[in-house]
VEXSE-970772 format. One record per residue (C-alpha): residue in one letter; y, x, z. Coordinates in steps of 0.25 Angstrom, whole numbers, padded with zeros to 4 digits, always signed. Example, Ala and Ser with C-alpha at 12.3 -4.5 7.8 and 13.67 -1.06 7.14 Angstrom:
2
A-0018+0049+0031
S-0004+0055+0029
END
This chain:
972
M-0135+0010-0062
P-0127+0008-0050
S-0116-0002-0051
F-0102+0003-0055
G-0096-0001-0042
T-0106+0007-0034
R-0105+0019-0041
W-0090+0021-0046
I-0082+0010-0040
K-0071+0011-0029
V-0062+0019-0038
S-0069+0031-0034
G-0078+0033-0046
L-0076+0048-0046
C-0077+0052-0031
S-0067+0045-0022
C-0074+0048-0009
G-0077+0063-0013
L-0062+0065-0018
A-0056+0058-0006
L-0065+0067+0003
A-0060+0079-0005
M-0047+0079+0002
H-0040+0091+0007
M-0051+0100+0012
S-0043+0107+0022
A-0033+0096+0025
Q-0026+0095+0038
G-0033+0087+0048
E-0027+0078+0059
D-0030+0088+0070
A-0019+0098+0071
G-0026+0107+0080
T-0037+0112+0072
T-0039+0125+0065
P-0044+0129+0052
P-0058+0135+0049
A-0060+0149+0049
P-0056+0156+0036
A-0067+0159+0027
Q-0069+0173+0024
P-0069+0178+0009
N-0083+0179+0003
G-0090+0176+0016
G-0096+0165+0026
N-0091+0151+0024
N-0083+0154+0012
K-0096+0158+0004
S-0101+0144+0007
L-0088+0137+0003
Q-0088+0144-0010
L-0102+0139-0013
Q-0098+0125-0009
Q-0086+0126-0018
R-0095+0130-0030
K-0104+0118-0027
V-0092+0109-0027
G-0087+0114-0040
T-0100+0111-0046
Q-0100+0097-0040
I-0086+0094-0045
D-0089+0099-0059
K-0101+0089-0059
S-0092+0078-0054
A-0083+0080-0066
E-0094+0078-0076
Q-0100+0067-0068
L-0086+0060-0067
R-0086+0060-0083
E-0100+0054-0083
V-0096+0043-0072
L-0084+0039-0080
E-0092+0038-0093
E-0103+0030-0086
V-0092+0021-0081
R-0086+0019-0095
Q-0099+0017-0102
N-0108+0009-0093
M-0098+0001-0084
G-0087-0002-0093
V-0076+0004-0085
E-0065+0009-0094
L-0055+0019-0087
E-0041+0019-0091
S-0040+0034-0094
K-0053+0042-0098
E-0044+0054-0099
K-0041+0054-0084
V-0056+0053-0081
K-0058+0066-0089
Q-0047+0072-0082
A-0054+0069-0069
S-0067+0076-0072
D-0059+0087-0078
V-0052+0089-0065
L-0065+0089-0058
K-0070+0100-0067
D-0058+0108-0065
I-0061+0107-0050
S-0075+0112-0051
E-0072+0123-0062
K-0059+0128-0057
T-0054+0124-0043
V-0067+0125-0035
P-0070+0139-0041
K-0056+0144-0037
V-0058+0138-0023
I-0072+0145-0022
N-0065+0158-0026
D-0054+0156-0016
L-0064+0154-0005
K-0072+0166-0009
E-0059+0175-0009
G-0055+0169+0005
Q-0043+0162-0001
N-0045+0149+0008
R-0030+0145+0005
D-0033+0145-0010
A-0046+0138-0008
L-0039+0127+0000
T-0029+0125-0012
G-0040+0124-0021
Q-0047+0114-0013
A-0034+0106-0012
A-0033+0106-0027
I-0047+0101-0028
N-0044+0089-0019
N-0031+0086-0027
D-0039+0085-0040
L-0050+0077-0034
V-0040+0067-0028
K-0033+0066-0041
I-0046+0063-0048
L-0049+0052-0038
K-0036+0045-0040
M-0037+0046-0055
M-0051+0040-0055
Q-0047+0029-0045
K-0036+0025-0055
Q-0046+0026-0067
L-0058+0019-0061
A-0052+0008-0052
P-0046-0001-0062
A-0057+0001-0072
V-0068-0003-0062
T-0060-0015-0057
R-0057-0020-0072
K-0072-0018-0075
A-0076-0026-0063
L-0067-0038-0067
S-0071-0037-0081
D-0086-0038-0077
A-0083-0050-0069
I-0076-0057-0080
K-0087-0054-0090
K-0097-0060-0080
Q-0089-0072-0077
K-0087-0075-0092
T-0102-0073-0094
A-0105-0083-0083
L-0094-0093-0088
D-0100-0093-0102
K-0114-0095-0097
T-0110-0107-0089
K-0103-0113-0101
E-0115-0110-0110
T-0124-0117-0100
R-0116-0129-0099
L-0113-0131-0114
T-0127-0128-0119
R-0133-0138-0110
E-0125-0151-0112
S-0132-0159-0101
L-0133-0148-0090
E-0120-0149-0083
G-0120-0158-0071
K-0135-0161-0072
P-0142-0162-0058
K-0150-0150-0055
S-0163-0158-0053
Q-0162-0162-0068
L-0159-0148-0074
T-0170-0142-0083
E-0175-0128-0080
E-0167-0123-0092
E-0154-0129-0086
R-0157-0123-0072
T-0159-0109-0078
A-0146-0110-0086
L-0138-0114-0074
H-0144-0103-0066
E-0141-0093-0076
A-0126-0098-0077
S-0125-0098-0062
E-0131-0084-0061
D-0121-0079-0071
Q-0109-0085-0063
K-0115-0078-0050
K-0115-0065-0057
A-0101-0067-0062
A-0097-0071-0047
E-0103-0058-0042
E-0096-0050-0053
L-0083-0056-0049
E-0086-0053-0034
K-0088-0038-0038
A-0075-0038-0046
K-0067-0044-0034
Q-0073-0033-0025
E-0069-0022-0035
L-0055-0028-0035
K-0054-0027-0020
D-0059-0013-0020
Q-0049-0009-0030
V-0038-0015-0022
A-0042-0007-0010
N-0045+0006-0017
L-0031+0006-0025
K-0022+0000-0014
D-0018+0014-0010
S-0019+0023-0022
D-0014+0012-0032
P-0008+0000-0025
E-0002-0006-0037
A-0016-0006-0044
A-0022-0011-0031
E-0012-0023-0031
N-0015-0026-0045
V-0030-0027-0042
K-0027-0035-0030
K-0020-0045-0039
A-0032-0046-0048
L-0041-0048-0036
D-0031-0059-0031
K-0033-0067-0044
L-0048-0068-0042
E-0046-0072-0027
K-0035-0082-0030
A-0044-0088-0041
E-0056-0089-0031
A-0064-0082-0043
E-0076-0078-0034
N-0078-0091-0028
K-0077-0099-0041
A-0087-0089-0047
R-0097-0092-0037
D-0094-0107-0037
A-0096-0107-0052
A-0110-0101-0050
N-0114-0112-0041
E-0108-0123-0049
I-0116-0118-0061
A-0129-0118-0053
D-0125-0133-0049
N-0123-0136-0064
K-0108-0138-0062
L-0105-0130-0075
R-0091-0135-0078
Q-0086-0132-0064
A-0092-0119-0065
E-0086-0115-0078
A-0072-0119-0073
K-0074-0109-0061
Q-0080-0099-0070
E-0067-0100-0079
E-0058-0098-0067
V-0066-0086-0062
L-0065-0080-0076
A-0050-0082-0077
A-0048-0076-0063
L-0056-0064-0067
K-0048-0062-0080
N-0035-0064-0072
A-0039-0053-0062
E-0043-0044-0074
E-0029-0046-0080
Q-0022-0043-0067
L-0030-0030-0066
D-0026-0026-0080
K-0011-0026-0076
S-0004-0013-0074
T+0001-0009-0061
D+0011+0002-0065
K+0025-0002-0068
V+0024+0003-0083
G+0011-0005-0085
K+0017-0018-0079
L+0029-0017-0088
E+0020-0014-0100
E+0012-0027-0097
K+0025-0035-0094
L+0031-0030-0108
A+0018-0034-0115
D+0018-0048-0108
L+0033-0050-0112
K+0030-0047-0126
D+0018-0056-0127
A+0027-0067-0121
K+0038-0064-0131
K+0027-0066-0142
Q+0022-0079-0137
Q+0037-0084-0135
E+0040-0080-0150
K+0028-0087-0154
A+0031-0100-0146
H+0045-0099-0151
A+0041-0098-0166
E+0032-0110-0164
T+0043-0118-0157
K+0052-0115-0168
N+0043-0120-0179
L+0038-0133-0171
D+0036-0145-0179
G+0038-0157-0170
Q+0027-0165-0177
N+0017-0154-0174
E+0011-0156-0160
E+0001-0145-0161
E+0012-0134-0164
M+0021-0140-0153
K+0009-0139-0143
R+0006-0124-0148
A+0021-0120-0146
A+0021-0126-0132
E+0008-0119-0128
D+0013-0106-0134
Q+0026-0107-0126
G+0018-0110-0114
D+0011-0097-0116
V+0024-0090-0115
S+0027-0097-0102
K+0014-0093-0096
K+0017-0078-0100
L+0031-0079-0094
N+0026-0085-0081
E+0018-0073-0080
L+0029-0063-0083
K+0040-0070-0074
E+0031-0066-0062
E+0035-0052-0065
D+0049-0054-0071
Q+0057-0065-0066
K+0067-0064-0077
L+0056-0071-0086
A+0056-0083-0076
D+0067-0090-0085
A+0060-0087-0098
S+0047-0093-0092
K+0055-0106-0088
K+0061-0107-0102
S+0047-0105-0109
D+0042-0117-0101
E+0054-0125-0105
A+0051-0121-0120
R+0037-0125-0119
N+0041-0139-0113
E+0052-0140-0124
I+0041-0138-0135
I+0033-0149-0129
R+0045-0158-0129
E+0048-0154-0143
E+0061-0148-0139
N+0060-0136-0148
K+0074-0131-0148
E+0075-0130-0133
A+0061-0124-0133
L+0066-0113-0143
K+0078-0110-0135
N+0069-0108-0123
Q+0060-0099-0131
E+0071-0091-0136
E+0076-0089-0121
V+0062-0085-0117
L+0061-0075-0129
K+0075-0069-0125
A+0070-0067-0110
L+0057-0061-0115
D+0065-0051-0124
E+0073-0047-0112
A+0061-0045-0103
I+0054-0037-0114
K+0066-0028-0115
E+0068-0026-0100
T+0053-0023-0098
E+0053-0013-0110
Q+0065-0006-0103
D+0057-0007-0089
L+0045-0001-0096
A+0052+0010-0102
Q+0058+0014-0089
A+0045+0013-0082
Q+0038+0021-0092
N+0049+0032-0091
A+0048+0032-0076
E+0033+0033-0076
E+0034+0044-0086
K+0044+0051-0078
A+0037+0049-0065
T+0024+0055-0072
E+0032+0067-0076
L+0038+0069-0062
A+0024+0067-0056
E+0018+0078-0065
Q+0030+0086-0062
L+0028+0085-0047
D+0013+0089-0049
K+0017+0101-0056
I+0027+0105-0046
G+0017+0103-0035
A+0007+0112-0042
M+0017+0123-0044
M+0020+0122-0029
E+0006+0123-0025
K+0005+0135-0035
Q+0017+0141-0029
Q+0013+0140-0015
D+0000+0146-0018
L+0007+0158-0025
A+0016+0159-0013
N+0004+0159-0003
K-0003+0170-0011
T+0010+0178-0012
D+0012+0177+0003
D-0002+0183+0005
A+0000+0194-0007
K+0002+0208-0004
P+0013+0214-0013
E+0004+0222-0022
D-0004+0209-0025
A+0008+0200-0027
H+0009+0203-0042
A-0004+0195-0044
L+0004+0182-0041
A+0015+0185-0050
K+0008+0179-0062
P+0004+0165-0056
Q+0018+0165-0050
D+0024+0167-0064
E+0015+0156-0070
L+0020+0146-0059
A+0034+0150-0063
K+0031+0146-0077
D+0025+0133-0073
A+0038+0130-0065
E+0046+0133-0078
A+0037+0124-0086
A+0039+0113-0076
K+0054+0115-0076
S+0054+0113-0091
E+0048+0099-0089
M+0058+0095-0079
P+0071+0089-0084
E+0084+0096-0080
D+0093+0090-0070
K+0106+0087-0077
R+0113+0078-0067
T+0127+0082-0062
D+0130+0082-0047
G+0138+0069-0049
E+0125+0063-0055
K+0116+0068-0044
A+0126+0062-0034
Q+0126+0049-0041
E+0111+0048-0041
A+0111+0051-0026
A+0121+0040-0024
Q+0112+0030-0032
A+0100+0035-0023
A+0109+0033-0011
K+0113+0019-0015
M+0098+0015-0018
A+0095+0021-0004
E+0106+0012+0002
Q+0100-0001-0004
I+0086+0003+0000
A+0091+0005+0015
Q+0098-0008+0015
Q+0086-0015+0010
A+0077-0008+0020
E+0087-0012+0031
K+0086-0027+0026
Q+0071-0026+0027
A+0072-0020+0041
Q+0081-0031+0045
E+0072-0042+0039
S+0060-0036+0046
A+0067-0035+0059
K+0072-0050+0058
S+0058-0054+0056
Q+0055-0048+0069
E+0066-0054+0077
P+0065-0054+0092
Q+0065-0069+0094
A+0052-0070+0085
A+0045-0059+0093
A+0050-0066+0107
E+0045-0079+0103
Q+0032-0074+0098
A+0031-0067+0112
A+0034-0080+0119
Q+0023-0087+0112
A+0013-0076+0115
A+0017-0077+0130
K+0016-0093+0130
Q+0002-0091+0124
A-0002-0081+0135
E+0004-0091+0145
Q-0005-0102+0140
V-0017-0093+0141
A-0014-0089+0155
Q-0012-0104+0159
Q-0025-0108+0153
A-0032-0096+0160
A-0026-0101+0174
Q-0030-0115+0172
Q-0044-0110+0168
Q-0045-0101+0181
Q-0040-0113+0189
Q-0051-0121+0184
E-0062-0111+0187
A-0056-0109+0201
Q-0057-0124+0204
A-0071-0124+0199
K-0074-0113+0209
P-0067-0118+0222
N-0073-0108+0231
D-0071-0096+0222
A-0060-0088+0228
Q-0060-0078+0216
A-0058-0090+0206
A-0047-0095+0214
Q-0040-0081+0214
E-0042-0080+0199
A-0036-0094+0197
K-0024-0090+0205
Q-0022-0077+0198
S-0023-0084+0184
Q-0013-0094+0188
E-0003-0083+0192
A-0006-0076+0179
A-0003-0089+0171
Q+0010-0090+0179
E+0013-0076+0175
A+0010-0079+0160
K+0019-0091+0161
Q+0031-0083+0166
A+0029-0072+0156
A+0028-0083+0145
E+0041-0089+0150
A+0048-0076+0150
S+0043-0073+0136
Q+0049-0086+0132
Q+0062-0083+0139
A+0063-0069+0132
A+0060-0076+0118
Q+0071-0086+0121
E+0080-0074+0124
A+0076-0067+0112
K+0080-0079+0103
Q+0093-0080+0110
Q+0096-0066+0109
Q+0092-0065+0094
Q+0101-0077+0091
Q+0113-0070+0098
G+0110-0057+0089
N+0105-0049+0101
K+0093-0043+0094
E+0091-0032+0104
A+0091-0042+0116
A+0082-0051+0108
Q+0072-0040+0105
K+0071-0037+0120
S+0069-0051+0123
A+0058-0052+0113
E+0051-0040+0119
Q+0052-0046+0133
A+0046-0059+0127
A+0034-0050+0122
Q+0032-0043+0135
K+0032-0056+0143
A+0021-0061+0133
Q+0013-0049+0136
E+0014-0052+0151
A+0010-0067+0148
V-0002-0061+0141
Q-0006-0052+0153
A-0004-0064+0163
A-0013-0072+0154
Q-0024-0061+0155
K-0023-0061+0170
A-0024-0077+0170
Q-0037-0075+0162
Q-0043-0065+0172
G-0056-0071+0179
L-0058-0083+0169
E-0072-0085+0165
Q-0068-0089+0151
P-0055-0082+0147
Q-0047-0087+0135
A-0049-0074+0128
Q-0044-0079+0114
E-0032-0086+0120
M-0029-0073+0128
A-0031-0064+0115
Q-0021-0073+0107
A-0011-0072+0118
Q-0012-0057+0119
Q-0011-0055+0104
A+0001-0065+0103
A+0008-0057+0115
Q+0005-0043+0108
E+0010-0048+0094
A+0023-0053+0101
Q+0025-0040+0108
E+0023-0033+0095
A+0033-0042+0088
A+0043-0039+0098
Q+0041-0024+0097
N+0041-0025+0082
G+0054-0033+0082
E+0061-0022+0090
Q+0056-0011+0080
A+0060-0020+0069
Q+0074-0021+0074
Q+0075-0006+0077
A+0070-0003+0063
A+0080-0013+0057
Q+0092-0006+0064
Q+0086+0008+0059
A+0086+0002+0045
Q+0100-0003+0046
Q+0105+0011+0050
A+0097+0017+0039
A+0104+0007+0029
Q+0117+0011+0034
Q+0115+0026+0033
A+0110+0023+0019
A+0122+0016+0015
Q+0131+0027+0021
A+0123+0038+0014
S+0124+0030+0001
Q+0139+0028+0002
Q+0140+0043+0004
A+0132+0046-0008
Q+0140+0037-0017
Q+0153+0044-0012
H+0147+0058-0014
A+0142+0054-0028
Q+0156+0049-0032
A+0162+0061-0027
S+0152+0070-0034
Q+0155+0063-0047
Q+0170+0064-0046
A+0169+0079-0042
E+0160+0081-0054
Q+0170+0074-0064
A+0181+0083-0058
G+0172+0096-0061
Q+0170+0099-0046
K+0156+0103-0047
E+0154+0108-0033
Q+0160+0096-0027
A+0152+0087-0036
A+0139+0094-0031
S+0143+0093-0017
E+0146+0078-0017
S+0133+0076-0025
Q+0125+0083-0014
K+0131+0074-0004
A+0128+0062-0012
Q+0114+0067-0013
E+0113+0069+0002
A+0119+0055+0005
A+0108+0049-0004
M+0097+0056+0003
K+0103+0051+0016
A+0103+0037+0010
A+0089+0038+0005
E+0084+0043+0019
A+0091+0031+0026
A+0085+0021+0016
Q+0071+0027+0020
Q+0074+0025+0034
A+0079+0011+0032
A+0066+0008+0025
Q+0058+0014+0036
A+0065+0006+0046
A+0062-0007+0037
Q+0047-0003+0038
Q+0048-0002+0053
A+0055-0016+0054
A+0045-0022+0044
N+0036-0033+0050
G+0025-0037+0040
Q+0019-0031+0027
Q+0030-0037+0018
Q+0041-0031+0026
E+0034-0017+0027
Q+0032-0017+0012
A+0047-0020+0009
A+0051-0009+0019
A+0041+0001+0012
Q+0047-0002-0002
S+0061+0001+0004
E+0056+0014+0009
M+0050+0017-0005
A+0063+0014-0011
A+0070+0023-0001
Q+0061+0034-0005
Q+0065+0032-0019
A+0080+0032-0016
A+0077+0045-0008
A+0070+0051-0020
Q+0082+0047-0029
A+0092+0053-0019
Q+0083+0066-0018
S+0082+0067-0033
A+0097+0066-0034
S+0099+0077-0024
Q+0089+0087-0029
E+0089+0097-0040
S+0081+0094-0051
P+0066+0097-0052
S+0069+0106-0064
S+0080+0114-0056
A+0070+0116-0044
M+0059+0120-0054
Q+0068+0130-0060
Q+0070+0136-0046
A+0055+0136-0044
M+0053+0143-0057
Q+0063+0154-0054
A+0057+0157-0040
M+0043+0158-0046
Q+0048+0168-0056
Q+0054+0176-0045
A+0041+0175-0037
A+0033+0180-0049
Q+0042+0192-0051
A+0041+0195-0036
L+0026+0194-0036
A+0026+0203-0049
N+0034+0213-0041
Q+0024+0213-0029
Q+0035+0206-0020
P+0027+0195-0014
Q+0037+0192-0003
Q+0049+0189-0013
A+0039+0181-0021
H+0035+0173-0010
Q+0050+0169-0007
Q+0052+0165-0022
Q+0039+0157-0021
Q+0044+0149-0009
A+0057+0147-0017
A+0049+0142-0029
M+0041+0132-0019
Q+0054+0127-0014
A+0059+0124-0028
L+0046+0118-0032
Q+0047+0109-0020
Q+0062+0105-0024
A+0056+0102-0038
A+0045+0093-0032
Q+0055+0086-0023
A+0065+0083-0035
T+0053+0078-0044
A+0047+0069-0033
A+0061+0063-0031
E+0062+0060-0046
L+0048+0054-0046
A+0050+0046-0033
Q+0061+0038-0041
L+0051+0034-0052
D+0037+0034-0044
M+0038+0035-0029
Q+0023+0034-0028
A+0021+0046-0038
A+0032+0054-0030
M+0025+0051-0017
E+0011+0056-0023
A+0018+0069-0027
M+0024+0071-0014
Q+0011+0069-0007
A+0005+0079-0016
M+0016+0089-0012
M+0013+0086+0003
D-0002+0088+0001
S+0000+0101-0005
L+0009+0106+0006
A-0001+0101+0016
N-0012+0109+0010
Q-0003+0121+0010
E+0000+0119+0025
M-0014+0117+0027
A-0018+0131+0021
M-0006+0137+0029
A-0012+0132+0042
Q-0026+0137+0039
K-0020+0151+0035
T-0011+0151+0048
A-0024+0148+0056
Q-0030+0161+0050
A-0018+0170+0050
D-0013+0181+0060
S+0002+0182+0064
A+0006+0191+0052
Q-0001+0182+0042
M+0006+0170+0048
A+0020+0176+0047
Q+0017+0179+0033
M+0013+0165+0030
S+0025+0159+0038
P+0035+0159+0026
Q+0024+0151+0018
Q+0023+0141+0029
A+0039+0140+0030
A+0039+0137+0015
M+0029+0126+0016
A+0038+0120+0027
Q+0049+0120+0017
Q+0040+0113+0007
A+0037+0102+0018
A+0052+0100+0021
Q+0055+0099+0006
Q+0044+0089+0004
A+0050+0081+0016
Q+0063+0079+0008
M+0056+0073-0004
A+0063+0059-0005
A+0052+0051-0010
M+0044+0054+0003
P+0044+0044+0014
Q+0051+0047+0026
S+0039+0048+0035
A+0033+0058+0026
Q+0046+0066+0025
Q+0047+0067+0040
A+0032+0071+0041
M+0035+0082+0030
Q+0047+0087+0038
Q+0038+0088+0050
A+0028+0096+0042
A+0039+0105+0037
Q+0044+0108+0051
A+0030+0111+0056
M+0028+0120+0045
Q+0041+0127+0048
Q+0036+0129+0062
A+0023+0134+0057
A+0030+0144+0049
Q+0038+0149+0061
A+0026+0150+0070
M+0018+0158+0059
Q+0030+0168+0058
Q+0029+0170+0072
G+0014+0171+0072
Q+0011+0159+0080
Q-0002+0154+0074
A-0004+0142+0084
Q+0010+0137+0082
A+0009+0138+0067
Q-0004+0131+0066
A+0001+0120+0075
A+0014+0118+0066
Q+0005+0118+0054
S-0003+0107+0059
Q+0009+0099+0062
A+0014+0101+0048
M+0001+0096+0042
A+0001+0084+0051
A+0015+0081+0047
M+0011+0082+0032
Q-0001+0073+0034
Q+0009+0063+0040
A+0018+0065+0028
Q+0006+0062+0019
Q+0002+0050+0026
S+0016+0045+0025
M+0017+0048+0011
S+0004+0040+0008
Q+0009+0028+0016
A+0022+0028+0008
M+0014+0029-0005
A+0006+0017-0001
Q+0019+0009+0004
Q+0026+0013-0009
Q+0015+0005-0017
G+0017-0007-0007
Q+0004-0003+0001
Q+0002-0003+0016
Q-0005+0009+0020
S-0010+0010+0035
Q-0011+0023+0042
Q-0023+0023+0051
A-0027+0035+0059
Q-0040+0041+0054
Q-0050+0050+0061
S-0053+0064+0055
P-0066+0066+0048
Q-0072+0074+0059
Q-0068+0063+0069
Q-0075+0053+0061
Q-0088+0061+0060
G-0088+0064+0074
G-0092+0079+0073
K-0085+0090+0080
P-0077+0097+0070
H-0074+0112+0069
D-0059+0115+0072
A-0050+0116+0060
G-0035+0121+0060
P-0022+0116+0056
G-0024+0110+0042
G-0038+0114+0043
F-0051+0106+0041
A-0062+0102+0051
Y-0077+0102+0048
A-0088+0097+0056
K-0101+0105+0060
G-0114+0103+0053
G-0114+0111+0041
P-0119+0107+0028
A-0130+0099+0033
N-0119+0089+0038
Q-0108+0091+0028
E-0108+0076+0024
A-0106+0071+0038
N-0098+0082+0044
W-0087+0088+0034
A-0074+0084+0039
V-0061+0088+0032
A-0049+0085+0040
L-0041+0076+0030
P-0027+0071+0032
P-0026+0056+0035
K-0022+0053+0020
D-0034+0060+0015
R-0043+0054+0025
E-0039+0040+0021
E-0042+0043+0007
V-0056+0048+0012
E-0058+0036+0020
Q-0055+0027+0008
A-0064+0035-0001
L-0076+0034+0008
K-0075+0019+0007
Q-0078+0020-0008
K-0091+0022-0015
M-0093+0033-0025
P-0104+0041-0032
S-0111+0050-0022
Q-0111+0062-0031
Y-0096+0062-0032
R-0094+0061-0017
R-0103+0072-0015
H-0097+0081-0026
I-0083+0080-0021
S-0084+0079-0006
L-0094+0091-0005
Y-0082+0100-0009
Y-0075+0097+0004
Q-0087+0096+0012
N-0091+0109+0008
L-0077+0115+0011
A-0075+0108+0024
G-0081+0120+0032
T-0095+0116+0034
Q-0104+0128+0037
S-0112+0134+0026
T-0127+0135+0027
E-0126+0148+0019
END
């Protein structure tokens, strides 16, 4: 049977590549000027082929569901991997079964009826489900596989150690015996022990590689887990476990058994330490639970040591020794705990003192210190229990809010689908939509019943806004400080001195080149050309010298100006010093022209030094400007915070006086001021990022931006009506829409449906704002899902626009305008990073322009605006992905990637705005030529997935689905 690693490892035991390839089938490509494929005709042509392919894929996915169960059972029985949740595994295979039995047949029927838009929605649903399975399986298989790898390495090392000891102990005269005097039996014993150790070393190497793979695989999807795996890997690296394991094998072969045993013990200890690290929780609740358990264990140990000390008999040395050892165990535990909680540092010190006092038979003093340790542990336990309860409550509430957001998102999709059908429906057919609309209203009513009512008064809302504004002010001040420190680390004087050194280096290269040219000319007294080159080299060396002197002078001026506080003049002098350094390099290059053996390495070093100096000067100027921007933003945040405090106080006073209208007005002003303060805090944080120089400064600035987003979420939460209130409005609008549909009034129904969509969006915004205060990552994921849903809707609208006439476009215009409003509302979601907000605002404007063009029958202009909208949404998605990585302390680089058809080199057919491209070649060349135009974020996932190994049958089962729907020509 193939090895576990070859078949299922790389956290893609299900179908990571296939799932990643199953990304938005008709997602927007990077080329805005493409047009969608011609619409399939009902019951004919290409559509028939697509229906057949859909059925095949449904069968394939159904088989995958059953095979998934078999795979996981094989993993459990034959390979010893225990998954944390078998129920989740069952859910994964059930989802695959639902896809094959329900979703795929519906897509087939939609294609058969010519309902391409509905088919697109079904395809997107399949994609979403597949991606969810992938993420769940990653979280299930990754830790299980990694623990299994370490466990195998520990078993092998333990076996090898036991073998070495047995070999030494059963042959008393063996150790140290020269090889020439060894008997055949002794040689065989040493060989077998050495081979066992070699196998242990190989298993250790496999475990280390598995750890490295998991760090790479988890760094984006679960950064905290990746960091924990990295810590486990570091324990092996620091202990030099791999080298010691191999050294031990050689020493056994050389009959140095005791030396080998010592190293084997060290390797085994390192492996166990790594395993212990791997078992640690990475979530907040898990960490607190572990801390609480450790604290309680320490308390038990201390109570035992205290009792022993209390009953010590001065004549019994054995009891005294045992009490001192037990107190030493307490000290060890406290030394570990104080790394995470500095409050226990004093308790750790007192425990050490108690141990020494027991040894000195100063029992009374020891008892006092032990009681102080017990008191500190009791306080730590109480505090940790409180922290744990709060974390558990926050986690539970965050989970509820995330589920609530999922429900709202599902209702939004259903409502938009009904609105689309209502838009297309004739009055006599509208009544058929009344029932699903009424059912959706009941869903909204059920969702509302699960949401807590908002019982805050205007004064309380104002106070919450004031608190958010104060938080934003503090964050802005912190960001300003970070920006100033970053700018200070890039002072003009340092950049100017760096430039002067680079210029001096270039001058030296030029002088050496001139001397070398002169020597060559002297060796050729009758060579006029050599003499001319020597003269030119001397002149170039003189130019380099002058440039270096000018650079040095500019550096001195920069130093003086900086000391005088004239940073602007100092910055100009630094830039001048850098410019002169570049001139010195150019002169040095001229000086080397004509040399038979130029000083290439020295010249390259001088060029690099001058380039770095120039970049330092430019970065310094940018940092100074960013620091000024941060300062201005911090001032704005402070002013807005002060205004929020004043309005909050006025609102509370008006409320106490019974002036409800005045209290509401002042509360609204406080909320507006809080939002301004939060916006200023985000601007300050962004400025701090621009000023940052180095990874540490960048991470600090990124943390400030995340904190600013949380402040904005808190301010938005204070300013919005509750999700319950918004859901009530949505429910009422849905009920009215259902009534209008029953009365065969689709136009009135459509208006109410759009009102319901707005109310649902408000409910989503309010819920996301609450969630962001508890779990920013979960809030971002929810917002990204909303953005993806809207992007799919815009994509479908673009395809429909490309196929519509003037009358049809005018009819679709209100729907496009409603989507523009959704984009504008999403752009206002506080937990969204500013860069994503700005991109969504651009998308909203483009959508509105498209709606106007559609109303006027201007197809080309509408398509161009739709392309701009989708490009802006792609940018928003990228910004959101980057922010999510930063939120976990990760650095995510954004690199331009070629589209699939560019990578394949084939000439693609044209595809339209939001459409997809496919290469020529038909089924005979499907594997090589299919080319879905994925957004950058999805393409990145595909690229990552392609690097991973997986069972070929799963790659084929899932990827065929989108290959077959990518527009390839049918052979039928």
